[in-house]
N, C-alpha and C positions, 0 to 999 in steps of 0.2 A: 504494500499499499504506499502510495506517495502522498506526503503532506506538504503543504506550502506555508511558509512563515509569512504572516501578514505584516502590515506596515508598523504595528506596535510590537513586533517580534514575538507573536504568540502562535502557538500551534493549536489546532482544534482536532481532538481525537474523536473519531466516530464512536458511537455507543456500542457498536458491534465489535469493536476492537478490544475494549477493556471494560469490565463492569466496574464503574466508578460512580460516586455520588458527588454533587456539589459540596465543597468543603473538605473533601478527602485531601490528605497531605502526601506529597511525593518528594523524594530526594532525587535531584537530577545531577548526573555526572557526565562530563565530556571526556572522552578518551581521544587524545590528539593522534595517537599512533594508528588507531582503527578508524578515526574520523566518525565516531558514533556518539550519540547521546543515549544514556541509559537512565530510565526512570524506575525508582523503587518505591513502593508504597510504604509509608510510615504509619504505624499503628496510631489510632486516635488517641489512646491513652499512653502515648509514648513518654518516657522519662526525658524531659527536655534538658535536664542537666547532662545526661549522657550524650544527647545530640550536640550540645555546646562543647562538651569535652572532646568530641570527635572532630570538631572544627579544625581545619589545618592552620588557621591564622591564630596565633597566640593572643590572648586577651591583654597580655602585659604590654603589647605594642600600641595600645590605644592611648591617645593623648589624655591628660588629666582634664576633668571637667572644671569649668569655672565656678567659683562659689558665689559670684555676684550676678545679679540679674542684668540682662542686656539693657543698654541705655536707649531711650527713644530718640529717633532722629527728628529734629525740628524741621518742618517744611516751611 
């Protein structure tokens, strides 16, 4: 089956291809060697702490948050 990416970079999967409901969560991975995108369903009651721990980007690299509120721009 051939799918086409729309202008908003979305793919629409036919209902006959995969049994899914609106609101289902999927993990998407791109394999550059095979030039493929793989979708894996994530359980609805998944432990999000484990999902975050599996993230390849370390949370230590995030910049610190400012403690002060942003200032309003005068127009």
